[in-house]
C-alpha positions as a Markdown table, in Angstrom:
| # | Residue | x | y | z |
|---|---|---|---|---|
| 1 | Met | 19.4 | -1.8 | 43.2 |
| 2 | Gly | 17.9 | -2.2 | 39.7 |
| 3 | Leu | 16.6 | 0.5 | 37.4 |
| 4 | Asp | 12.9 | -0.1 | 38.1 |
| 5 | Trp | 12.6 | 3.3 | 39.7 |
| 6 | Met | 13.3 | 5.1 | 36.3 |
| 7 | Pro | 10.1 | 6.1 | 34.4 |
| 8 | Arg | 9.8 | 4.1 | 31.2 |
| 9 | Glu | 7.1 | 4.0 | 28.6 |
| 10 | His | 5.8 | 0.5 | 27.9 |
| 11 | Gly | 4.4 | -1.0 | 24.7 |
| 12 | Lys | 5.4 | -0.6 | 21.0 |
| 13 | Lys | 5.0 | 2.4 | 18.8 |
| 14 | Asp | 3.8 | 1.9 | 15.2 |
| 15 | His | 6.5 | 3.1 | 12.7 |
| 16 | Ser | 4.7 | 2.0 | 9.6 |
| 17 | Arg | 4.6 | 4.6 | 6.9 |
| 18 | Tyr | 1.9 | 3.1 | 4.8 |
| 19 | Gly | -1.3 | 1.1 | 5.3 |
| 20 | Ser | -2.5 | -1.6 | 2.9 |
| 21 | Glu | -3.8 | 0.8 | 0.3 |
| 22 | His | -0.9 | 0.3 | -2.0 |
| 23 | Trp | -1.0 | -3.5 | -2.1 |
| 24 | Gly | -3.4 | -5.9 | -3.7 |
| 25 | Thr | -3.8 | -9.4 | -5.0 |
| 26 | Glu | -5.5 | -8.7 | -8.3 |
| 27 | Ala | -3.1 | -8.1 | -11.2 |
| 28 | Pro | -1.6 | -5.6 | -11.9 |
| 29 | Ser | -0.5 | -5.0 | -8.3 |
| 30 | Val | 2.2 | -5.6 | -5.7 |
| 31 | Val | 1.5 | -8.3 | -3.1 |
| 32 | Tyr | 3.0 | -7.8 | 0.3 |
| 33 | Glu | 3.2 | -10.9 | 2.6 |
| 34 | Lys | 4.9 | -11.6 | 5.9 |
| 35 | Lys | 5.9 | -15.3 | 5.9 |
| 36 | Pro | 7.1 | -17.1 | 9.1 |
| 37 | Leu | 10.8 | -17.5 | 9.5 |
| 38 | Lys | 11.8 | -21.2 | 9.3 |
| 39 | Asp | 14.8 | -23.1 | 10.5 |
| 40 | Pro | 16.8 | -25.4 | 8.3 |
| 41 | Lys | 14.5 | -28.3 | 9.3 |
| 42 | Gly | 11.4 | -26.4 | 8.2 |
| 43 | Asn | 10.2 | -25.6 | 11.7 |
| 44 | Val | 8.4 | -22.3 | 12.1 |
| 45 | Val | 10.2 | -19.8 | 14.4 |
| 46 | Glu | 7.5 | -18.0 | 16.4 |
| 47 | Asp | 7.3 | -14.2 | 16.2 |
| 48 | Leu | 9.8 | -13.7 | 13.4 |
| 49 | Phe | 9.0 | -13.2 | 9.8 |
| 50 | Val | 10.3 | -12.7 | 6.2 |
| 51 | Ser | 8.7 | -10.0 | 4.1 |
| 52 | Trp | 7.9 | -11.0 | 0.6 |
| 53 | Ile | 7.3 | -8.2 | -2.0 |
| 54 | Arg | 5.9 | -9.7 | -5.1 |
| 55 | Leu | 5.3 | -7.9 | -8.4 |
| 56 | Asn | 2.0 | -9.3 | -9.7 |
| 57 | Asn | 1.5 | -8.4 | -13.4 |
| 58 | Pro | 2.4 | -11.7 | -15.1 |
| 59 | Ala | 0.3 | -10.9 | -18.2 |
| 60 | Gln | 2.7 | -8.1 | -19.0 |
| 61 | Tyr | 5.9 | -9.8 | -17.7 |
| 62 | Asn | 5.6 | -8.2 | -14.3 |
| 63 | Ser | 6.3 | -4.8 | -15.7 |
| 64 | Tyr | 5.5 | -2.1 | -13.1 |
| 65 | Thr | 2.7 | 0.4 | -13.5 |
| 66 | Thr | 2.7 | 3.7 | -11.6 |
| 67 | Glu | 0.6 | 2.2 | -8.9 |
| 68 | Met | 2.8 | -0.8 | -8.6 |
| 69 | Val | 5.8 | 1.5 | -8.0 |
| 70 | Lys | 4.0 | 2.9 | -5.1 |
| 71 | Gly | 3.3 | -0.6 | -3.8 |
| 72 | Val | 7.0 | -1.5 | -4.0 |
| 73 | Ile | 8.0 | 1.6 | -2.0 |
| 74 | Ala | 5.3 | 0.9 | 0.6 |
| 75 | Gly | 6.5 | -2.7 | 0.9 |
| 76 | Phe | 10.2 | -1.8 | 1.4 |
| 77 | Glu | 9.6 | 1.1 | 3.8 |
| 78 | Asn | 7.2 | -0.9 | 6.0 |
| 79 | Ala | 9.6 | -3.9 | 6.1 |
| 80 | Ser | 12.4 | -1.6 | 6.9 |
| 81 | Val | 10.9 | -0.6 | 10.3 |
| 82 | Asp | 9.1 | -3.8 | 11.1 |
| 83 | Arg | 10.7 | -5.3 | 14.3 |
| 84 | Glu | 9.6 | -8.8 | 13.4 |
| 85 | Val | 11.1 | -8.9 | 9.9 |
| 86 | Val | 14.5 | -10.6 | 9.4 |
| 87 | Ala | 14.9 | -10.1 | 5.7 |
| 88 | Val | 13.0 | -9.0 | 2.5 |
| 89 | Ile | 12.5 | -11.2 | -0.6 |
| 90 | Phe | 11.8 | -9.2 | -3.8 |
| 91 | Thr | 10.3 | -11.4 | -6.4 |
| 92 | Ala | 7.4 | -11.8 | -8.9 |
| 93 | Thr | 4.6 | -14.0 | -10.0 |
| 94 | Gly | 5.1 | -16.9 | -12.3 |
| 95 | Pro | 8.0 | -18.6 | -14.1 |
| 96 | Leu | 8.5 | -16.2 | -17.0 |
| 97 | Ala | 9.6 | -12.8 | -15.6 |
| 98 | Phe | 10.9 | -11.1 | -12.5 |
| 99 | Cys | 10.4 | -7.8 | -14.2 |
| 100 | Thr | 10.8 | -6.3 | -17.6 |
| 101 | Gly | 10.8 | -2.7 | -16.4 |
| 102 | Gly | 8.3 | 0.0 | -16.7 |
| 103 | Asn | 4.9 | -0.8 | -18.3 |
| 104 | Thr | 5.5 | 0.1 | -21.9 |
| 105 | Lys | 1.7 | 0.4 | -22.6 |
| 106 | Glu | 1.4 | 3.0 | -19.9 |
| 107 | Tyr | 4.6 | 4.7 | -21.2 |
| 108 | Ser | 3.4 | 4.9 | -24.8 |
| 109 | Glu | -0.3 | 5.7 | -24.2 |
| 110 | Tyr | 0.0 | 8.1 | -21.3 |
| 111 | Tyr | 3.6 | 9.3 | -20.6 |
| 112 | Ser | 4.8 | 9.8 | -24.2 |
| 113 | Lys | 4.9 | 13.6 | -25.0 |
| 114 | Arg | 4.0 | 14.4 | -21.4 |
| 115 | Pro | 7.5 | 15.2 | -20.1 |
| 116 | Glu | 6.4 | 16.8 | -16.8 |
| 117 | Glu | 4.2 | 13.8 | -16.1 |
| 118 | Tyr | 7.0 | 11.4 | -16.8 |
| 119 | Gly | 9.4 | 13.4 | -14.7 |
| 120 | Ala | 7.0 | 13.0 | -11.8 |
| 121 | Tyr | 6.8 | 9.3 | -12.5 |
| 122 | Met | 10.6 | 9.1 | -12.5 |
| 123 | Glu | 10.6 | 10.8 | -9.2 |
| 124 | Leu | 8.6 | 7.8 | -7.9 |
| 125 | Phe | 10.9 | 5.4 | -9.7 |
| 126 | Asn | 13.9 | 7.0 | -8.0 |
| 127 | Asn | 12.1 | 6.7 | -4.7 |
| 128 | Met | 11.6 | 3.0 | -5.4 |
| 129 | Val | 15.3 | 2.4 | -5.9 |
| 130 | Asp | 16.0 | 4.5 | -2.8 |
| 131 | Ser | 13.6 | 2.4 | -0.8 |
| 132 | Ile | 15.6 | -0.7 | -1.7 |
| 133 | Leu | 19.0 | 0.8 | -1.0 |
| 134 | Met | 17.7 | 2.4 | 2.3 |
| 135 | Cys | 15.8 | -0.7 | 3.6 |
| 136 | Lys | 17.2 | -1.6 | 7.0 |
| 137 | Lys | 16.7 | -5.3 | 6.3 |
| 138 | Pro | 18.8 | -7.3 | 3.9 |
| 139 | Val | 17.2 | -7.7 | 0.5 |
| 140 | Ile | 17.3 | -10.9 | -1.6 |
| 141 | Cys | 16.2 | -10.7 | -5.2 |
| 142 | Arg | 14.6 | -14.0 | -6.0 |
| 143 | Val | 14.8 | -14.0 | -9.8 |
| 144 | Asn | 12.0 | -16.2 | -10.9 |
| 145 | Gly | 12.3 | -15.3 | -14.6 |
| 146 | Met | 13.7 | -12.6 | -17.0 |
| 147 | Arg | 15.3 | -9.6 | -15.3 |
| 148 | Val | 15.4 | -7.0 | -18.1 |
| 149 | Ala | 15.6 | -3.2 | -18.4 |
| 150 | Gly | 14.1 | -1.4 | -15.3 |
| 151 | Gly | 13.7 | -4.9 | -13.9 |
| 152 | Gln | 17.4 | -5.4 | -14.1 |
| 153 | Glu | 17.9 | -2.0 | -12.4 |
| 154 | Ile | 15.7 | -2.6 | -9.4 |
| 155 | Gly | 17.2 | -6.1 | -9.1 |
| 156 | Leu | 20.7 | -4.7 | -9.0 |
| 157 | Ala | 19.7 | -2.4 | -6.1 |
| 158 | Cys | 19.1 | -5.5 | -4.0 |
| 159 | Asp | 21.9 | -7.1 | -1.9 |
| 160 | Ile | 22.0 | -10.7 | -3.1 |
| 161 | Ala | 20.4 | -12.4 | -6.1 |
| 162 | Val | 19.5 | -16.1 | -6.5 |
| 163 | Ser | 18.1 | -17.1 | -9.9 |
| 164 | Ser | 16.1 | -19.5 | -11.9 |
| 165 | Asp | 18.3 | -20.8 | -14.6 |
| 166 | Leu | 15.6 | -19.9 | -17.1 |
| 167 | Ala | 16.1 | -16.2 | -16.4 |
| 168 | Ile | 17.7 | -13.9 | -18.8 |
| 169 | Tyr | 19.4 | -10.6 | -18.0 |
| 170 | Gly | 19.9 | -7.4 | -20.0 |
| 171 | Gln | 18.9 | -3.9 | -21.0 |
| 172 | Ala | 16.5 | -2.8 | -23.7 |
| 173 | Gly | 16.7 | 1.0 | -23.6 |
| 174 | Pro | 18.8 | 2.0 | -26.6 |
| 175 | Arg | 16.7 | -0.3 | -28.8 |
| 176 | His | 13.3 | 0.9 | -27.5 |
| 177 | Gly | 13.8 | 4.6 | -26.9 |
| 178 | Ser | 15.5 | 5.0 | -23.5 |
| 179 | Ala | 18.8 | 4.5 | -21.7 |
| 180 | Pro | 19.7 | 2.3 | -18.7 |
| 181 | Val | 20.2 | 5.3 | -16.4 |
| 182 | Gly | 17.7 | 4.1 | -13.8 |
| 183 | Gly | 20.5 | 2.3 | -12.0 |
| 184 | Ser | 22.3 | -0.1 | -14.4 |
| 185 | Ser | 24.8 | 2.5 | -15.6 |
| 186 | Asp | 25.6 | 3.2 | -12.0 |
| 187 | Phe | 25.6 | -0.4 | -10.6 |
| 188 | Leu | 26.8 | -2.6 | -13.4 |
| 189 | Pro | 30.4 | -1.4 | -13.3 |
| 190 | Trp | 30.6 | -2.5 | -9.7 |
| 191 | Phe | 29.6 | -6.1 | -10.7 |
| 192 | Leu | 31.2 | -6.5 | -14.2 |
| 193 | Thr | 34.3 | -5.3 | -16.0 |
| 194 | Ala | 33.9 | -1.8 | -17.5 |
| 195 | Glu | 33.7 | -3.3 | -21.0 |
| 196 | Asp | 31.2 | -6.0 | -20.0 |
| 197 | Ala | 29.1 | -3.3 | -18.3 |
| 198 | Met | 29.3 | -1.1 | -21.4 |
| 199 | Trp | 28.3 | -3.8 | -23.8 |
| 200 | Asn | 25.5 | -5.1 | -21.6 |
| 201 | Cys | 24.1 | -1.6 | -21.2 |
| 202 | Ile | 24.2 | -0.6 | -24.9 |
| 203 | Ser | 23.9 | -3.8 | -27.0 |
| 204 | Cys | 20.5 | -4.9 | -25.7 |
| 205 | Glu | 21.8 | -8.5 | -25.8 |
| 206 | Met | 20.2 | -10.9 | -23.4 |
| 207 | Trp | 22.6 | -12.9 | -21.3 |
| 208 | Ser | 21.7 | -16.2 | -19.6 |
| 209 | Ala | 21.7 | -16.7 | -15.8 |
| 210 | Tyr | 24.7 | -19.0 | -16.2 |
| 211 | Lys | 26.6 | -16.3 | -18.1 |
| 212 | Met | 25.8 | -13.7 | -15.5 |
| 213 | Lys | 26.9 | -16.1 | -12.7 |
| 214 | Ser | 30.2 | -16.7 | -14.5 |
| 215 | Lys | 30.6 | -13.0 | -14.6 |
| 216 | Asn | 29.8 | -12.7 | -10.8 |
| 217 | Leu | 26.6 | -10.6 | -11.3 |
| 218 | Ile | 24.5 | -13.0 | -9.3 |
| 219 | Ser | 25.2 | -15.4 | -6.4 |
| 220 | Lys | 23.4 | -18.6 | -7.3 |
| 221 | Val | 21.7 | -20.2 | -10.3 |
| 222 | Val | 19.5 | -23.3 | -9.9 |
| 223 | Pro | 17.3 | -25.4 | -12.3 |
| 224 | Val | 13.6 | -25.2 | -12.1 |
| 225 | Leu | 12.7 | -27.9 | -14.7 |
| 226 | Lys | 12.8 | -31.7 | -14.4 |
| 227 | Asp | 13.1 | -34.4 | -17.0 |
| 228 | Asp | 10.7 | -37.4 | -17.5 |
| 229 | Asn | 12.5 | -39.3 | -14.7 |
| 230 | Gly | 12.0 | -36.5 | -12.2 |
| 231 | Asp | 15.7 | -35.5 | -12.2 |
| 232 | Trp | 16.6 | -31.8 | -12.3 |
| 233 | Leu | 17.2 | -30.5 | -15.8 |
| 234 | Arg | 19.5 | -27.5 | -16.4 |
| 235 | Asn | 18.2 | -25.0 | -18.9 |
| 236 | Pro | 18.3 | -26.8 | -22.3 |
| 237 | Gln | 18.5 | -23.6 | -24.2 |
| 238 | Val | 22.0 | -22.8 | -22.8 |
| 239 | Val | 25.4 | -24.4 | -23.2 |
| 240 | Thr | 26.5 | -25.1 | -19.6 |
| 241 | Asp | 29.9 | -26.4 | -20.5 |
| 242 | Thr | 33.0 | -24.2 | -21.0 |
| 243 | Tyr | 34.1 | -24.0 | -24.6 |
| 244 | Val | 36.2 | -21.8 | -26.9 |
| 245 | Lys | 34.5 | -19.3 | -29.2 |
| 246 | Asp | 36.5 | -16.9 | -31.4 |
| 247 | Gly | 39.6 | -17.6 | -29.3 |
| 248 | Glu | 37.8 | -16.8 | -26.0 |
| 249 | Ile | 36.8 | -19.2 | -23.3 |
| 250 | Val | 33.0 | -18.8 | -22.8 |
| 251 | Phe | 30.3 | -20.3 | -20.6 |
| 252 | Gly | 26.6 | -20.0 | -20.5 |
| 253 | Glu | 26.0 | -18.9 | -24.1 |
| 254 | Phe | 22.6 | -19.6 | -25.7 |
| 255 | Lys | 22.5 | -22.4 | -28.3 |
| 256 | Thr | 21.9 | -21.5 | -31.9 |
| 257 | Gly | 19.9 | -22.5 | -34.9 |
| 258 | Ser | 17.6 | -25.5 | -34.8 |
| 259 | Glu | 19.1 | -26.7 | -31.6 |
| 260 | Phe | 18.0 | -23.5 | -29.8 |
| 261 | Lys | 14.5 | -23.5 | -31.4 |
| 262 | Glu | 13.9 | -27.1 | -30.3 |
| 263 | Ala | 15.1 | -26.3 | -26.7 |
| 264 | Arg | 13.0 | -23.2 | -26.6 |
| 265 | Ala | 9.9 | -25.0 | -27.8 |
| 266 | Phe | 10.5 | -27.7 | -25.1 |
| 267 | Val | 10.8 | -25.1 | -22.3 |
| 268 | Ser | 7.7 | -23.2 | -23.5 |
| 269 | Asp | 5.7 | -26.3 | -23.5 |
| 270 | Lys | 6.8 | -27.1 | -19.9 |
| 271 | Leu | 6.0 | -23.7 | -18.7 |
| 272 | Lys | 2.6 | -23.6 | -20.4 |
| 273 | Lys | 1.8 | -26.8 | -18.6 |
| 274 | Asn | 3.0 | -25.3 | -15.3 |
| 275 | Glu | 5.7 | -28.0 | -15.1 |
| 276 | Tyr | 8.2 | -26.1 | -13.2 |
| 277 | Asp | 9.5 | -26.3 | -9.6 |
| 278 | Phe | 10.9 | -23.5 | -7.6 |
| 279 | Ser | 11.8 | -25.6 | -4.6 |
| 280 | Leu | 15.6 | -25.4 | -5.1 |
| 281 | Leu | 15.3 | -21.6 | -5.6 |
| 282 | Asp | 13.3 | -21.3 | -2.4 |
| 283 | Ala | 15.7 | -23.5 | -0.5 |
| 284 | Glu | 18.6 | -21.2 | -1.5 |
| 285 | Val | 16.6 | -18.2 | -0.3 |
| 286 | Asp | 15.9 | -19.9 | 3.0 |
| 287 | Lys | 19.5 | -20.7 | 3.5 |
| 288 | Ile | 20.5 | -17.1 | 3.1 |
| 289 | Val | 17.7 | -15.8 | 5.3 |
| 290 | Trp | 18.7 | -18.3 | 8.1 |
| 291 | Thr | 22.3 | -17.0 | 7.9 |
| 292 | Phe | 21.0 | -13.5 | 8.4 |
| 293 | Ala | 18.8 | -14.5 | 11.3 |
| 294 | Asn | 21.8 | -15.8 | 13.2 |
| 295 | Leu | 23.8 | -12.6 | 13.1 |
| 296 | Phe | 23.6 | -9.5 | 15.2 |
| 297 | Pro | 21.0 | -7.3 | 13.3 |
| 298 | Gly | 22.8 | -4.1 | 13.9 |
| 299 | Cys | 26.2 | -5.4 | 12.9 |
| 300 | Leu | 24.6 | -7.1 | 9.9 |
| 301 | Met | 23.0 | -3.9 | 8.6 |
| 302 | Met | 26.1 | -1.8 | 9.2 |
| 303 | Ser | 28.0 | -4.4 | 7.1 |
| 304 | Ile | 25.4 | -4.3 | 4.4 |
| 305 | Asp | 25.2 | -0.5 | 4.3 |
| 306 | Gly | 29.0 | -0.4 | 4.0 |
| 307 | Ile | 28.7 | -2.3 | 0.7 |
| 308 | Arg | 25.6 | -0.6 | -0.5 |
| 309 | Asn | 27.1 | 2.9 | 0.0 |
| 310 | Lys | 29.5 | 2.2 | -2.9 |
| 311 | Lys | 26.5 | 1.7 | -5.3 |
| 312 | Lys | 24.5 | 4.4 | -3.6 |
| 313 | Phe | 27.3 | 7.0 | -4.1 |
| 314 | Phe | 27.1 | 6.9 | -7.9 |
| 315 | Trp | 23.3 | 6.5 | -7.9 |
| 316 | Asp | 22.9 | 9.6 | -5.8 |
| 317 | Gln | 25.2 | 11.6 | -8.1 |
| 318 | Thr | 23.2 | 10.9 | -11.2 |
| 319 | Lys | 19.6 | 10.1 | -10.3 |
| 320 | Asn | 18.3 | 13.7 | -10.4 |
| 321 | Ser | 19.9 | 14.7 | -13.7 |
| 322 | Asn | 18.9 | 11.4 | -15.2 |
| 323 | Arg | 15.3 | 12.0 | -14.1 |
| 324 | His | 15.2 | 15.2 | -16.1 |
| 325 | Trp | 16.8 | 13.7 | -19.2 |
| 326 | Leu | 14.4 | 10.8 | -19.2 |
| 327 | Ala | 11.5 | 13.2 | -18.9 |
| 328 | Thr | 12.7 | 15.3 | -21.9 |
| 329 | Asn | 13.4 | 12.2 | -23.9 |
| 330 | Met | 9.7 | 11.4 | -23.8 |
| 331 | Met | 9.2 | 14.1 | -26.5 |
| 332 | Gly | 11.4 | 12.3 | -29.0 |
| 333 | Glu | 13.1 | 9.0 | -29.1 |
| 334 | Ala | 11.1 | 7.5 | -26.2 |
| 335 | Phe | 7.8 | 8.5 | -28.0 |
| 336 | Leu | 9.0 | 6.6 | -31.1 |
| 337 | Gly | 10.6 | 3.6 | -29.2 |
| 338 | Phe | 7.7 | 2.9 | -26.8 |
| 339 | Gly | 5.2 | 3.6 | -29.5 |
| 340 | Ala | 6.8 | 1.1 | -31.9 |
| 341 | Phe | 6.9 | -1.5 | -29.1 |
| 342 | Asn | 3.3 | -0.9 | -28.0 |
| 343 | Thr | 1.9 | -1.2 | -31.6 |
| 344 | Lys | 3.9 | -4.3 | -32.7 |
| 345 | Lys | 0.6 | -6.3 | -33.0 |
| 346 | Ile | -0.6 | -3.7 | -35.5 |
| 347 | Thr | 2.6 | -3.2 | -37.5 |
| 348 | Gly | 4.4 | -6.6 | -37.0 |
| 349 | Val | 7.6 | -4.8 | -35.8 |
| 350 | Asp | 8.6 | -3.7 | -32.4 |
| 351 | Thr | 11.2 | -1.1 | -33.3 |
| 352 | Ile | 11.5 | 1.9 | -35.7 |
| 353 | Asp | 13.5 | 1.9 | -38.9 |
| 354 | Phe | 16.8 | 2.9 | -37.4 |
| 355 | Ile | 18.6 | 3.3 | -40.7 |
| 356 | Lys | 15.9 | 5.6 | -42.0 |
| 357 | Phe | 16.0 | 7.5 | -38.8 |
| 358 | Arg | 19.8 | 8.1 | -39.1 |
| 359 | Lys | 19.5 | 9.1 | -42.8 |
| 360 | Leu | 16.8 | 11.7 | -41.9 |
| 361 | Val | 19.1 | 13.0 | -39.1 |
| 362 | Ala | 22.0 | 13.2 | -41.6 |
| 363 | Glu | 19.8 | 15.3 | -43.9 |
| 364 | Gly | 19.1 | 17.7 | -41.1 |
| 365 | Ala | 15.4 | 16.9 | -41.3 |
| 366 | Leu | 13.0 | 18.5 | -38.9 |
| 367 | Val | 11.8 | 16.0 | -36.3 |
| 368 | Asp | 8.1 | 16.5 | -36.8 |
| 369 | Glu | 5.1 | 14.2 | -37.4 |
| 370 | Asp | 6.2 | 13.5 | -41.0 |
| 371 | Phe | 9.7 | 12.5 | -39.7 |
| 372 | Met | 8.1 | 10.2 | -37.1 |
| 373 | Glu | 5.6 | 8.7 | -39.6 |
| 374 | Gln | 8.5 | 7.7 | -41.9 |
| 375 | Val | 10.4 | 5.7 | -39.3 |
| 376 | Leu | 7.5 | 4.0 | -37.5 |
| 377 | Gly | 6.1 | 0.7 | -38.9 |
| 378 | Lys | 2.9 | 0.8 | -40.9 |
| 379 | Pro | -0.3 | -1.2 | -40.0 |
| 380 | Lys | -0.3 | -4.6 | -41.6 |
């Protein structure tokens, strides 16, 4: 005898946590899409989908505003409980940037000198990182362009990254008034050596996608440009051969001097004309998703969470205290750093005068408006 005699409720319950109120298509926004799952031949698999969460603020290099942070959280939490979703793709609009972090205009013009407000914002930011780490679907970061500062941090929270070879990676905090304590200081030591993680966090150097691949930060790098013959062209700004520099074997360094300037102008011209092609990038994403689709979903997520837990352990230890430090910092160095960056069109410089700053500190000067006026740039 079967179990038909047991009372059972039929139908599906709705576990969605958010409606569509946090998503949009007009920039700046976050776009949430469910795209059909496809097999390796490109055939649509009925009733199964891939969730795409796309940062849509290309005019400001896909930096996230407060409302966009809410959109990311909504996207990940809804994808997490959607039965039809196999995986999540986290990406952004255009070829220039995946994300450059928090919106510095909003930081400078609203959050600066409002520490309680910024603390509340950082609570949202922490929830955004949590929503990625807690998503019960595998998360692929499709790096369509530069992944810098907070963009690097939310990217590191993802499970796997595939990258355009035009992308650059790095932090900007110590140069612009913050610190990479929104995840990078927790996650980078798991990917890089301790010294590489240290230098990447503090130096504000930008590293190429090829250099990051060679250091095992990301899984795959593919070209997105083609030459005049229609053949794929690796990023001409980067040396993609191994060579010796200062006694060290290096790979993926940026070219220098006139050679770099010419390559940069060539790439900029291509991108301005929209002459780029993400088909290789998308093909790599599709391969990974198809691998996920052909695994037991419960075993898959247990395996993923087993790896995530190592990152999450250190993130959970520090996120609350970092939230308070970041809020307090909005009264001083962040006010100066974000202010300098936000007014660079007025002053011609995007940083303060660091040497003057240090000299004033050495004198024991009071950090008042006169102090700040001395280190900030002047209108041209």
